[in-house]
C-alpha positions as CSV (number, residue, x, y, z in Angstrom):
1,M,-0.2,-5.0,43.4
2,F,-1.1,-5.9,39.7
3,T,-4.1,-8.1,39.8
4,R,-5.7,-7.2,36.4
5,I,-3.6,-7.3,33.4
6,L,-4.4,-6.2,29.9
7,Y,-2.3,-8.1,27.3
8,P,-2.6,-6.7,23.8
9,T,-1.2,-9.1,21.3
10,D,-0.6,-9.1,17.5
11,F,0.3,-12.7,17.6
12,S,4.0,-12.0,16.8
13,S,6.9,-13.9,18.5
14,V,7.6,-10.7,20.8
15,S,3.9,-11.0,22.0
16,A,4.3,-14.5,22.7
17,K,7.3,-13.7,25.0
18,A,4.9,-11.2,26.9
19,A,2.7,-14.3,27.9
20,D,5.9,-15.7,29.6
21,H,6.2,-12.5,31.6
22,I,2.4,-12.6,32.4
23,R,2.7,-16.0,33.9
24,Q,5.5,-14.8,36.2
25,L,3.3,-11.9,37.2
26,K,1.0,-14.7,38.7
27,D,3.6,-14.9,41.7
28,A,3.4,-11.2,42.4
29,G,-0.4,-11.3,42.7
30,A,-2.0,-11.2,39.1
31,E,-5.4,-12.9,39.1
32,E,-6.9,-11.9,35.7
33,V,-5.6,-11.3,32.2
34,T,-7.7,-10.1,29.2
35,V,-6.0,-11.2,26.0
36,L,-6.7,-8.5,23.3
37,H,-6.2,-8.4,19.7
38,V,-7.1,-5.2,17.8
39,I,-7.9,-5.4,14.2
40,D,-6.6,-2.2,12.7
41,S,-9.4,-0.5,10.9
42,A,-7.1,1.3,8.7
43,A,-6.0,-2.0,7.4
44,M,-9.5,-2.6,6.2
45,M,-9.7,0.6,4.0
46,A,-7.9,1.6,0.8
47,P,-7.7,5.1,-0.8
48,A,-10.7,5.8,-2.8
49,T,-10.2,5.4,-6.8
50,P,-10.9,8.7,-8.8
51,G,-14.4,8.7,-9.8
52,V,-17.2,11.1,-11.0
53,L,-17.3,12.6,-7.5
54,G,-13.7,12.9,-7.1
55,G,-13.0,9.7,-5.1
56,I,-11.9,11.7,-1.8
57,G,-11.4,9.7,1.4
58,T,-11.3,5.9,1.6
59,T,-13.4,2.9,0.7
60,P,-13.6,-0.6,2.2
61,A,-10.8,-2.8,1.0
62,L,-12.0,-5.9,2.2
63,S,-15.5,-7.9,1.8
64,Q,-17.6,-8.5,4.9
65,S,-16.8,-12.2,4.8
66,V,-13.0,-11.6,4.8
67,I,-13.3,-9.4,7.8
68,E,-15.6,-11.9,9.6
69,D,-12.9,-14.6,8.8
70,W,-10.3,-12.2,10.1
71,Q,-12.2,-11.6,13.2
72,R,-12.8,-15.3,13.7
73,S,-9.4,-16.3,13.3
74,A,-8.2,-13.7,15.7
75,T,-10.6,-14.8,18.2
76,E,-9.5,-18.4,18.1
77,E,-5.9,-17.3,18.6
78,C,-6.9,-15.1,21.6
79,E,-8.7,-17.8,23.1
80,G,-5.8,-20.3,22.5
81,L,-3.7,-17.7,24.4
82,A,-6.1,-17.2,27.1
83,E,-6.3,-21.0,27.6
84,S,-2.4,-21.2,27.7
85,L,-2.6,-18.8,30.7
86,R,-5.0,-20.7,32.7
87,P,-2.6,-23.4,33.9
88,A,-0.7,-20.8,35.7
89,G,-3.7,-20.1,37.9
90,L,-4.9,-17.0,35.9
91,R,-8.5,-16.2,34.9
92,A,-8.0,-15.3,31.4
93,T,-10.6,-14.0,28.8
94,A,-10.2,-13.1,25.0
95,A,-11.5,-10.0,23.4
96,V,-11.1,-8.9,19.7
97,E,-11.8,-5.6,18.8
98,V,-11.7,-3.2,15.5
99,G,-10.3,0.2,15.6
100,R,-7.1,2.0,16.0
101,P,-4.9,-0.2,18.0
102,A,-3.5,2.3,20.5
103,D,-6.9,3.9,21.2
104,V,-8.6,0.7,21.7
105,I,-5.7,-0.4,24.1
106,L,-6.0,2.7,26.1
107,E,-9.8,2.6,26.3
108,L,-9.7,-1.1,27.4
109,S,-7.0,-0.5,29.9
110,R,-9.4,1.5,32.3
111,D,-10.3,-2.1,33.6
112,A,-6.8,-3.0,34.2
113,D,-3.8,-2.4,36.7
114,V,-1.1,-2.9,34.0
115,I,-0.5,-3.4,30.4
116,V,1.9,-6.1,29.2
117,M,2.7,-6.0,25.6
118,G,5.5,-6.6,23.1
119,A,7.3,-4.1,21.1
120,S,7.6,-4.5,17.5
121,G,11.3,-4.1,17.3
122,K,11.2,-2.1,14.1
123,G,13.9,0.2,15.2
124,H,13.8,4.0,15.6
125,L,13.6,5.2,12.1
126,A,10.6,2.8,11.3
127,E,8.8,4.1,14.5
128,L,9.4,7.7,13.6
129,I,7.9,7.0,10.1
130,L,5.3,4.4,10.8
131,G,4.6,5.1,14.4
132,S,4.6,2.5,17.1
133,V,1.5,1.2,19.1
134,S,3.5,0.3,22.2
135,D,5.2,3.9,22.2
136,E,2.0,5.6,22.0
137,V,0.5,3.5,24.7
138,V,3.4,4.1,27.0
139,Q,3.2,7.9,26.4
140,K,-0.5,8.1,26.9
141,S,-1.5,5.3,29.5
142,H,-2.7,6.2,32.8
143,I,-1.4,2.7,34.4
144,P,1.8,1.1,34.1
145,V,2.8,-0.5,31.1
146,L,5.4,-3.3,30.8
147,V,7.0,-3.3,27.3
148,I,8.9,-6.7,26.2
149,K,11.5,-6.3,23.7
150,P,12.5,-8.8,21.1
């Protein structure tokens, strides 16, 4: 049935609940899990300040060392989550990518049978205004998506 799972996480409590569901999928035939954290590239950018050339667009808001620290920390978190899934008998690997979260998740889902992810639980109005990664993944995914609510 579902042997390969993509587990996108933002390290929230609802994402942790998703890990519990993944462990239960082992009994249904799950074998592999990729624990994925996507660093939102938009979070690294800031509106350009007005300048001589007009300041149109965006400019990096974070230094390279801050971005590297962020990536290192996220990698450690993902590796810890992968390690926590191994006692259930799952082969688990960790991945950290930079990009637009929904796009990266959908791209990496090509190698998976199911996506298991938490929903932010922001509510309908916030999702309408801010968008929802889980909603977009559900709408555009070519494979089943199991969304865990708070």
